[in-house]
C-alpha positions in Angstrom: -21.6 -24.6 100.3 -19.8 -24.5 103.5 -20.6 -28.1 104.3 -19.4 -29.2 100.9 -16.1 -27.4 101.4 -15.6 -29.2 104.6 -16.3 -32.5 103.0 -14.0 -31.8 100.3 -11.2 -30.8 102.5 -11.7 -33.8 104.8 -11.6 -36.1 101.8 -8.4 -34.6 100.4 -6.8 -34.8 104.0 -7.8 -38.5 104.1 -6.4 -39.2 100.7 -3.1 -37.4 101.4 -3.0 -39.4 104.8 -3.3 -42.7 102.8 -0.9 -41.8 100.2 1.8 -40.6 102.6 2.5 -44.1 103.9 4.8 -44.6 100.6 7.2 -41.7 101.4 7.1 -42.3 105.2 7.9 -46.0 104.8 10.6 -45.1 102.4 12.1 -42.5 104.7 11.8 -44.8 107.8 13.6 -47.7 106.0 17.0 -45.5 106.0 19.0 -47.4 108.5 21.2 -45.6 110.9 24.9 -46.2 110.7 25.0 -48.6 113.9 22.4 -50.9 112.6 22.1 -52.2 116.2 18.3 -52.4 116.5 16.1 -54.3 114.3 13.4 -51.4 114.3 14.5 -47.7 114.3 12.4 -45.1 116.1 11.2 -43.9 112.8 9.9 -47.3 111.7 8.1 -47.8 115.1 6.4 -44.3 114.5 5.3 -45.2 111.1 4.0 -48.5 112.1 1.8 -46.6 114.8 0.7 -43.8 112.6 -0.4 -46.0 109.8 -1.7 -48.7 111.7 -5.5 -47.8 110.6 -4.3 -48.0 107.0 -3.0 -51.5 107.6 -6.3 -52.7 109.4 -8.2 -51.5 106.3 -5.9 -53.4 104.0 -6.4 -56.4 106.1 -10.1 -56.1 106.0 -10.4 -55.2 102.2 -8.5 -57.2 99.9 -8.8 -54.9 96.7 -7.4 -51.9 98.9 -4.6 -54.4 100.1 -3.7 -55.1 96.4 -3.7 -51.3 95.8 -1.4 -50.7 98.7 1.1 -53.5 97.4 1.2 -51.7 94.1 1.6 -48.5 95.6 4.3 -49.4 98.1 6.2 -51.0 95.1 6.2 -47.6 93.4 8.2 -46.2 96.4 10.6 -49.2 96.0 9.3 -51.1 99.0 8.6 -54.9 99.2 5.2 -55.7 97.5 3.6 -57.2 100.8 3.7 -54.7 103.8 1.3 -57.0 105.7 3.1 -60.3 106.4 1.2 -63.2 104.7 0.5 -64.9 108.2 -1.7 -61.8 109.0 -3.8 -61.7 105.8 -7.2 -63.1 105.6 -8.1 -66.2 103.5 -11.3 -65.9 101.3 -13.3 -67.2 104.2 -12.3 -64.1 106.4 -10.1 -66.2 108.4 -6.5 -65.4 109.1 -4.4 -67.7 106.9 -1.4 -69.5 108.6 
C-alpha cells in the first residue's frame, strides 16, 4: 500500500511538472521595462528547467502536438520548439 502511494505521488508530481510549463512560460514572457536583453533571466531559467520536456517533445511527435496545443491555451505561440529543431518522419532533424 505504501509503494502504491509513492508511485501515485510521483506520478502527480511529474504531471504537475509537465503542466506547469504553460504558466511558467507565460510568466517569463513578461518583458521588463528596459527591453535591453533578448532573453530575460526568467526566460533562461524556464528554458533550463523545462529542457527535459522539450527533449521528450522532440523525440515524441504526439507529445509535441499536445504541448503545442497546451501552450496555445496559455496564449503562447503554437511551436515552442523551433521548426529547424524538429525531427522529420525518418527521425532526422528537418532543416
